Every structure is written in structure tokens, then in C-alpha cells.
C-alpha positions as a Markdown table, in Angstrom:
| # | Residue | x | y | z |
|---|---|---|---|---|
| 1 | Unk | 30.8 | -30.4 | -18.1 |
| 2 | Unk | 29.4 | -34.4 | -18.2 |
| 3 | Unk | 27.5 | -35.8 | -20.1 |
| 4 | Unk | 23.9 | -37.8 | -18.9 |
| 5 | Unk | 21.8 | -40.3 | -20.1 |
| 6 | Unk | 18.7 | -37.6 | -20.9 |
| 7 | Unk | 16.2 | -40.4 | -21.1 |
| 8 | Unk | 17.2 | -41.7 | -17.9 |
| 9 | Unk | 16.9 | -38.4 | -16.6 |
| 10 | Unk | 13.7 | -37.7 | -18.1 |
| 11 | Unk | 12.3 | -40.9 | -16.6 |
| 12 | Unk | 13.4 | -39.8 | -13.3 |
| 13 | Unk | 11.3 | -36.3 | -13.7 |
| 14 | Unk | 8.7 | -38.3 | -14.6 |
| 15 | Unk | 8.7 | -40.4 | -11.9 |
| 16 | Unk | 8.8 | -37.4 | -9.6 |
| 17 | Unk | 6.2 | -35.8 | -11.2 |
| 18 | Unk | 3.9 | -38.8 | -10.4 |
| 19 | Unk | 5.1 | -39.5 | -7.1 |
| 20 | Unk | 3.9 | -35.6 | -6.2 |
| 21 | Unk | 0.8 | -36.5 | -8.2 |
| 22 | Unk | -0.5 | -33.1 | -8.6 |
| 23 | Unk | -1.3 | -31.6 | -11.9 |
| 24 | Unk | 1.3 | -28.8 | -11.3 |
| 25 | Unk | 3.8 | -31.2 | -10.8 |
| 26 | Unk | 3.1 | -32.7 | -14.3 |
| 27 | Unk | 3.2 | -29.8 | -16.3 |
| 28 | Unk | 6.3 | -28.5 | -14.4 |
| 29 | Unk | 7.7 | -32.2 | -15.5 |
| 30 | Unk | 6.6 | -31.9 | -19.2 |
| 31 | Unk | 8.3 | -28.4 | -19.5 |
| 32 | Unk | 11.0 | -29.6 | -18.0 |
| 33 | Unk | 11.3 | -32.6 | -20.4 |
| 34 | Unk | 10.5 | -30.2 | -23.4 |
| 35 | Unk | 13.6 | -28.5 | -22.6 |
| 36 | Unk | 16.0 | -31.8 | -21.7 |
| 37 | Unk | 14.8 | -32.6 | -25.5 |
| 38 | Unk | 15.5 | -29.1 | -27.1 |
| 39 | Unk | 19.0 | -28.9 | -25.4 |
| 40 | Unk | 21.4 | -29.4 | -28.1 |
| 41 | Unk | 24.1 | -32.5 | -27.8 |
| 42 | Unk | 27.7 | -31.9 | -27.2 |
| 43 | Unk | 28.5 | -33.1 | -30.2 |
| 44 | Unk | 26.9 | -34.1 | -33.6 |
| 45 | Unk | 26.8 | -37.9 | -34.5 |
| 46 | Unk | 26.5 | -36.7 | -38.3 |
| 47 | Unk | 29.5 | -34.8 | -38.0 |
| 48 | Unk | 31.5 | -37.0 | -36.2 |
| 49 | Unk | 31.0 | -40.1 | -38.9 |
| 50 | Unk | 31.6 | -37.7 | -41.9 |
| 51 | Unk | 35.0 | -37.0 | -40.0 |
| 52 | Unk | 35.7 | -41.1 | -39.5 |
| 53 | Unk | 35.0 | -41.5 | -43.5 |
| 54 | Unk | 37.0 | -38.6 | -44.0 |
| 55 | Unk | 40.0 | -40.1 | -42.2 |
| 56 | Unk | 39.5 | -43.8 | -43.2 |
| 57 | Unk | 39.1 | -42.7 | -47.1 |
| 58 | Unk | 42.8 | -41.0 | -46.5 |
| 59 | Unk | 44.2 | -44.2 | -44.7 |
| 60 | Unk | 42.9 | -46.2 | -47.4 |
| 61 | Unk | 45.0 | -44.3 | -50.1 |
| 62 | Unk | 47.7 | -44.1 | -47.8 |
| 63 | Unk | 47.7 | -48.0 | -48.0 |
| 64 | Unk | 46.6 | -48.1 | -51.8 |
| 65 | Unk | 49.8 | -46.3 | -52.4 |
| 66 | Unk | 51.9 | -47.9 | -50.5 |
| 67 | Unk | 51.1 | -50.8 | -52.4 |
| 68 | Unk | 52.0 | -49.4 | -56.0 |
| 69 | Unk | 54.8 | -50.7 | -57.4 |
| 70 | Unk | 57.7 | -48.0 | -57.5 |
| 71 | Unk | 59.5 | -47.6 | -60.5 |
């Protein structure tokens, strides 16, 4: 598996359709670009950010706990 730049891929699809110059090529390109847009991503950036926030909070709690005076 590999990650691709979906926007660049869509530009290549559109360029190929324009170069072909037929209505059929344009219709196929439109369908392919819709497929690219609707395909799920390998990761959900919102989940990644939530996980990072949790880890940062945990580290801050650890650091804060270490600076508390010990009695």
C-alpha cells in the first residue's frame, strides 16, 4: 500500500480527458474523479489529533506530578 496525492491524481485524470477531447473521455474522467473523492482515506486526521491531544495531556500530567513537592 502507498499514499498518493489525490488532487494531483485527479488533475492527471482531467488532463488525459482533455487531451482525448471526447465526451466519453470527459464522462469517464468525471466518474473516476468522483471515485477518488469518495474513497476512504488511510487515516482519519480528526482521530489522529484526538490521540495526540490525549498523549499531550498525559505527558503534561506526568510532568506536573513530577514538579509537585514530595512530603
